[in-house]
Structure formats: structure tokens, C-alpha cells
MIVO-829608 format. One record per atom (N, C-alpha, C, O): residue number from 0; residue in one letter; atom name; x, y, z. Coordinates in steps of 0.1 Angstrom, whole numbers, plus 5000, padded with zeros to 4 digits. Layout:
dose resi->NUM	resn->A	name->CA	xx->X	yy->Y	zz->Z
...
***
This chain:
dose resi->0	resn->M	name->N	xx->0537	yy->2151	zz->4647
dose resi->0	resn->M	name->CA	xx->0549	yy->2145	zz->4641
dose resi->0	resn->M	name->C	xx->0544	yy->2133	zz->4633
dose resi->0	resn->M	name->O	xx->0537	yy->2125	zz->4638
dose resi->1	resn->P	name->N	xx->0549	yy->2131	zz->4620
dose resi->1	resn->P	name->CA	xx->0545	yy->2120	zz->4612
dose resi->1	resn->P	name->C	xx->0550	yy->2107	zz->4618
dose resi->1	resn->P	name->O	xx->0560	yy->2107	zz->4625
dose resi->2	resn->A	name->N	xx->0543	yy->2096	zz->4616
dose resi->2	resn->A	name->CA	xx->0547	yy->2083	zz->4622
dose resi->2	resn->A	name->C	xx->0560	yy->2078	zz->4617
dose resi->2	resn->A	name->O	xx->0567	yy->2070	zz->4623
dose resi->3	resn->T	name->N	xx->0565	yy->2083	zz->4605
dose resi->3	resn->T	name->CA	xx->0577	yy->2079	zz->4600
dose resi->3	resn->T	name->C	xx->0589	yy->2087	zz->4604
dose resi->3	resn->T	name->O	xx->0601	yy->2084	zz->4600
dose resi->4	resn->A	name->N	xx->0587	yy->2098	zz->4612
dose resi->4	resn->A	name->CA	xx->0598	yy->2107	zz->4616
dose resi->4	resn->A	name->C	xx->0607	yy->2099	zz->4626
dose resi->4	resn->A	name->O	xx->0602	yy->2092	zz->4635
dose resi->5	resn->A	name->N	xx->0620	yy->2101	zz->4624
dose resi->5	resn->A	name->CA	xx->0629	yy->2095	zz->4633
dose resi->5	resn->A	name->C	xx->0630	yy->2102	zz->4646
dose resi->5	resn->A	name->O	xx->0629	yy->2115	zz->4647
dose resi->6	resn->K	name->N	xx->0631	yy->2095	zz->4657
dose resi->6	resn->K	name->CA	xx->0633	yy->2101	zz->4670
dose resi->6	resn->K	name->C	xx->0647	yy->2104	zz->4672
dose resi->6	resn->K	name->O	xx->0656	yy->2096	zz->4667
dose resi->7	resn->S	name->N	xx->0651	yy->2114	zz->4680
dose resi->7	resn->S	name->CA	xx->0665	yy->2117	zz->4683
dose resi->7	resn->S	name->C	xx->0667	yy->2120	zz->4698
dose resi->7	resn->S	name->O	xx->0657	yy->2124	zz->4705
dose resi->8	resn->A	name->N	xx->0679	yy->2117	zz->4702
dose resi->8	resn->A	name->CA	xx->0682	yy->2119	zz->4716
dose resi->8	resn->A	name->C	xx->0696	yy->2126	zz->4717
dose resi->8	resn->A	name->O	xx->0705	yy->2123	zz->4709
dose resi->9	resn->L	name->N	xx->0698	yy->2135	zz->4727
dose resi->9	resn->L	name->CA	xx->0710	yy->2141	zz->4730
dose resi->9	resn->L	name->C	xx->0715	yy->2136	zz->4743
dose resi->9	resn->L	name->O	xx->0708	yy->2138	zz->4753
dose resi->10	resn->I	name->N	xx->0726	yy->2128	zz->4744
dose resi->10	resn->I	name->CA	xx->0731	yy->2122	zz->4756
dose resi->10	resn->I	name->C	xx->0743	yy->2130	zz->4761
dose resi->10	resn->I	name->O	xx->0753	yy->2130	zz->4753
dose resi->11	resn->I	name->N	xx->0742	yy->2136	zz->4772
dose resi->11	resn->I	name->CA	xx->0754	yy->2143	zz->4778
dose resi->11	resn->I	name->C	xx->0762	yy->2133	zz->4786
dose resi->11	resn->I	name->O	xx->0756	yy->2127	zz->4795
dose resi->12	resn->G	name->N	xx->0775	yy->2132	zz->4784
dose resi->12	resn->G	name->CA	xx->0783	yy->2123	zz->4792
dose resi->12	resn->G	name->C	xx->0782	yy->2109	zz->4787
dose resi->12	resn->G	name->O	xx->0780	yy->2100	zz->4794
dose resi->13	resn->A	name->N	xx->0783	yy->2107	zz->4773
dose resi->13	resn->A	name->CA	xx->0780	yy->2094	zz->4767
dose resi->13	resn->A	name->C	xx->0793	yy->2085	zz->4767
dose resi->13	resn->A	name->O	xx->0792	yy->2075	zz->4760
dose resi->14	resn->S	name->N	xx->0804	yy->2089	zz->4773
dose resi->14	resn->S	name->CA	xx->0816	yy->2081	zz->4772
dose resi->14	resn->S	name->C	xx->0816	yy->2068	zz->4780
dose resi->14	resn->S	name->O	xx->0824	yy->2059	zz->4777
dose resi->15	resn->R	name->N	xx->0809	yy->2068	zz->4791
dose resi->15	resn->R	name->CA	xx->0809	yy->2056	zz->4800
dose resi->15	resn->R	name->C	xx->0797	yy->2056	zz->4809
dose resi->15	resn->R	name->O	xx->0789	yy->2066	zz->4810
dose resi->16	resn->G	name->N	xx->0795	yy->2046	zz->4816
dose resi->16	resn->G	name->CA	xx->0785	yy->2045	zz->4827
dose resi->16	resn->G	name->C	xx->0771	yy->2046	zz->4821
dose resi->16	resn->G	name->O	xx->0768	yy->2040	zz->4810
dose resi->17	resn->L	name->N	xx->0763	yy->2053	zz->4828
dose resi->17	resn->L	name->CA	xx->0749	yy->2054	zz->4825
dose resi->17	resn->L	name->C	xx->0747	yy->2061	zz->4811
dose resi->17	resn->L	name->O	xx->0738	yy->2057	zz->4803
dose resi->18	resn->G	name->N	xx->0754	yy->2071	zz->4808
dose resi->18	resn->G	name->CA	xx->0753	yy->2078	zz->4795
dose resi->18	resn->G	name->C	xx->0756	yy->2069	zz->4784
dose resi->18	resn->G	name->O	xx->0749	yy->2069	zz->4774
dose resi->19	resn->Y	name->N	xx->0766	yy->2061	zz->4785
dose resi->19	resn->Y	name->CA	xx->0770	yy->2051	zz->4775
dose resi->19	resn->Y	name->C	xx->0759	yy->2041	zz->4773
dose resi->19	resn->Y	name->O	xx->0755	yy->2038	zz->4761
dose resi->20	resn->A	name->N	xx->0754	yy->2036	zz->4784
dose resi->20	resn->A	name->CA	xx->0743	yy->2026	zz->4783
dose resi->20	resn->A	name->C	xx->0730	yy->2032	zz->4777
dose resi->20	resn->A	name->O	xx->0724	yy->2025	zz->4769
dose resi->21	resn->L	name->N	xx->0727	yy->2044	zz->4780
dose resi->21	resn->L	name->CA	xx->0715	yy->2051	zz->4774
dose resi->21	resn->L	name->C	xx->0717	yy->2052	zz->4759
dose resi->21	resn->L	name->O	xx->0708	yy->2050	zz->4752
dose resi->22	resn->A	name->N	xx->0729	yy->2057	zz->4755
dose resi->22	resn->A	name->CA	xx->0732	yy->2059	zz->4741
dose resi->22	resn->A	name->C	xx->0730	yy->2045	zz->4734
dose resi->22	resn->A	name->O	xx->0724	yy->2045	zz->4723
dose resi->23	resn->A	name->N	xx->0736	yy->2035	zz->4739
dose resi->23	resn->A	name->CA	xx->0735	yy->2022	zz->4733
dose resi->23	resn->A	name->C	xx->0721	yy->2017	zz->4732
dose resi->23	resn->A	name->O	xx->0717	yy->2011	zz->4722
dose resi->24	resn->E	name->N	xx->0713	yy->2019	zz->4742
dose resi->24	resn->E	name->CA	xx->0699	yy->2015	zz->4742
dose resi->24	resn->E	name->C	xx->0691	yy->2022	zz->4732
dose resi->24	resn->E	name->O	xx->0683	yy->2016	zz->4725
dose resi->25	resn->F	name->N	xx->0692	yy->2035	zz->4731
dose resi->25	resn->F	name->CA	xx->0685	yy->2043	zz->4721
dose resi->25	resn->F	name->C	xx->0689	yy->2039	zz->4707
dose resi->25	resn->F	name->O	xx->0680	yy->2038	zz->4699
dose resi->26	resn->L	name->N	xx->0702	yy->2037	zz->4705
dose resi->26	resn->L	name->CA	xx->0706	yy->2032	zz->4692
dose resi->26	resn->L	name->C	xx->0700	yy->2018	zz->4688
dose resi->26	resn->L	name->O	xx->0695	yy->2016	zz->4677
dose resi->27	resn->N	name->N	xx->0699	yy->2009	zz->4698
dose resi->27	resn->N	name->CA	xx->0693	yy->1996	zz->4696
dose resi->27	resn->N	name->C	xx->0678	yy->1998	zz->4692
dose resi->27	resn->N	name->O	xx->0673	yy->1989	zz->4685
dose resi->28	resn->R	name->N	xx->0672	yy->2008	zz->4697
dose resi->28	resn->R	name->CA	xx->0658	yy->2010	zz->4695
dose resi->28	resn->R	name->C	xx->0655	yy->2018	zz->4682
dose resi->28	resn->R	name->O	xx->0644	yy->2022	zz->4679
dose resi->29	resn->G	name->N	xx->0666	yy->2022	zz->4675
dose resi->29	resn->G	name->CA	xx->0664	yy->2029	zz->4662
dose resi->29	resn->G	name->C	xx->0664	yy->2044	zz->4663
dose resi->29	resn->G	name->O	xx->0661	yy->2050	zz->4653
dose resi->30	resn->W	name->N	xx->0668	yy->2049	zz->4674
dose resi->30	resn->W	name->CA	xx->0668	yy->2064	zz->4675
dose resi->30	resn->W	name->C	xx->0681	yy->2069	zz->4669
dose resi->30	resn->W	name->O	xx->0691	yy->2062	zz->4668
dose resi->31	resn->Q	name->N	xx->0681	yy->2082	zz->4665
dose resi->31	resn->Q	name->CA	xx->0693	yy->2089	zz->4661
dose resi->31	resn->Q	name->C	xx->0699	yy->2095	zz->4674
dose resi->31	resn->Q	name->O	xx->0692	yy->2103	zz->4680
dose resi->32	resn->V	name->N	xx->0711	yy->2092	zz->4677
dose resi->32	resn->V	name->CA	xx->0717	yy->2096	zz->4689
dose resi->32	resn->V	name->C	xx->0729	yy->2105	zz->4687
dose resi->32	resn->V	name->O	xx->0738	yy->2103	zz->4679
dose resi->33	resn->T	name->N	xx->0730	yy->2116	zz->4694
dose resi->33	resn->T	name->CA	xx->0741	yy->2125	zz->4695
dose resi->33	resn->T	name->C	xx->0746	yy->2125	zz->4709
dose resi->33	resn->T	name->O	xx->0739	yy->2128	zz->4718
dose resi->34	resn->G	name->N	xx->0759	yy->2121	zz->4711
dose resi->34	resn->G	name->CA	xx->0764	yy->2120	zz->4724
dose resi->34	resn->G	name->C	xx->0776	yy->2129	zz->4726
dose resi->34	resn->G	name->O	xx->0784	yy->2131	zz->4717
dose resi->35	resn->T	name->N	xx->0777	yy->2135	zz->4738
dose resi->35	resn->T	name->CA	xx->0788	yy->2144	zz->4741
dose resi->35	resn->T	name->C	xx->0797	yy->2138	zz->4751
dose resi->35	resn->T	name->O	xx->0793	yy->2130	zz->4759
dose resi->36	resn->V	name->N	xx->0810	yy->2140	zz->4750
dose resi->36	resn->V	name->CA	xx->0820	yy->2135	zz->4759
dose resi->36	resn->V	name->C	xx->0830	yy->2146	zz->4762
dose resi->36	resn->V	name->O	xx->0832	yy->2155	zz->4754
dose resi->37	resn->R	name->N	xx->0837	yy->2144	zz->4773
dose resi->37	resn->R	name->CA	xx->0849	yy->2153	zz->4776
dose resi->37	resn->R	name->C	xx->0861	yy->2146	zz->4770
dose resi->37	resn->R	name->O	xx->0864	yy->2135	zz->4772
dose resi->38	resn->G	name->N	xx->0869	yy->2154	zz->4762
dose resi->38	resn->G	name->CA	xx->0881	yy->2148	zz->4756
dose resi->38	resn->G	name->C	xx->0878	yy->2141	zz->4743
dose resi->38	resn->G	name->O	xx->0867	yy->2142	zz->4737
dose resi->39	resn->R	name->N	xx->0888	yy->2133	zz->4740
dose resi->39	resn->R	name->CA	xx->0887	yy->2126	zz->4727
dose resi->39	resn->R	name->C	xx->0886	yy->2111	zz->4729
dose resi->39	resn->R	name->O	xx->0894	yy->2105	zz->4736
dose resi->40	resn->Y	name->N	xx->0875	yy->2104	zz->4724
dose resi->40	resn->Y	name->CA	xx->0873	yy->2090	zz->4726
dose resi->40	resn->Y	name->C	xx->0873	yy->2083	zz->4713
dose resi->40	resn->Y	name->O	xx->0863	yy->2085	zz->4705
dose resi->41	resn->E	name->N	xx->0882	yy->2074	zz->4710
dose resi->41	resn->E	name->CA	xx->0883	yy->2067	zz->4697
dose resi->41	resn->E	name->C	xx->0871	yy->2058	zz->4695
dose resi->41	resn->E	name->O	xx->0867	yy->2056	zz->4684
dose resi->42	resn->R	name->N	xx->0866	yy->2052	zz->4706
dose resi->42	resn->R	name->CA	xx->0855	yy->2042	zz->4704
dose resi->42	resn->R	name->C	xx->0842	yy->2048	zz->4698
dose resi->42	resn->R	name->O	xx->0833	yy->2041	zz->4694
dose resi->43	resn->F	name->N	xx->0841	yy->2061	zz->4698
dose resi->43	resn->F	name->CA	xx->0829	yy->2067	zz->4693
dose resi->43	resn->F	name->C	xx->0830	yy->2070	zz->4678
dose resi->43	resn->F	name->O	xx->0821	yy->2076	zz->4672
dose resi->44	resn->R	name->N	xx->0841	yy->2066	zz->4671
dose resi->44	resn->R	name->CA	xx->0842	yy->2068	zz->4657
dose resi->44	resn->R	name->C	xx->0832	yy->2059	zz->4650
dose resi->44	resn->R	name->O	xx->0828	yy->2061	zz->4639
dose resi->45	resn->R	name->N	xx->0829	yy->2048	zz->4656
dose resi->45	resn->R	name->CA	xx->0819	yy->2038	zz->4651
dose resi->45	resn->R	name->C	xx->0808	yy->2036	zz->4662
dose resi->45	resn->R	name->O	xx->0811	yy->2036	zz->4674
dose resi->46	resn->A	name->N	xx->0796	yy->2035	zz->4657
dose resi->46	resn->A	name->CA	xx->0785	yy->2033	zz->4667
dose resi->46	resn->A	name->C	xx->0787	yy->2019	zz->4674
dose resi->46	resn->A	name->O	xx->0790	yy->2009	zz->4667
dose resi->47	resn->P	name->N	xx->0785	yy->2019	zz->4687
dose resi->47	resn->P	name->CA	xx->0787	yy->2006	zz->4694
dose resi->47	resn->P	name->C	xx->0776	yy->1996	zz->4692
dose resi->47	resn->P	name->O	xx->0778	yy->1984	zz->4695
dose resi->48	resn->C	name->N	xx->0765	yy->2000	zz->4687
dose resi->48	resn->C	name->CA	xx->0753	yy->1991	zz->4685
dose resi->48	resn->C	name->C	xx->0748	yy->1991	zz->4671
dose resi->48	resn->C	name->O	xx->0753	yy->1999	zz->4663
dose resi->49	resn->R	name->N	xx->0739	yy->1983	zz->4668
dose resi->49	resn->R	name->CA	xx->0731	yy->1982	zz->4656
dose resi->49	resn->R	name->C	xx->0732	yy->1969	zz->4650
dose resi->49	resn->R	name->O	xx->0727	yy->1966	zz->4639
***
């Protein structure tokens, strides 16, 4: 993988708790994050970090 390639993470259960914290931490570290949630969560329309 080239040094300039972006890292990505798939977080299952990213709406709260550990999943939310992991998603926030990966975003802070520059990763591309895809998070899944049950139902509809308005706070995910905008990234919580950066």
C-alpha cells in the first residue's frame, strides 16, 4: 500500500458508547470512517470530529 493511501475503518454500532468513541478517535487520526447504526441518528449528518 502506498504511503499516501488513506486508511479506512468500518465501525459497527457507531451511535454511542465504545463504537462512537472509536469512530471519533479514528476521525481525529485522519482515517476515513464508515459507521453503522440502528435507526436514524441526526447527529451523524455531520462528522463529530476534525
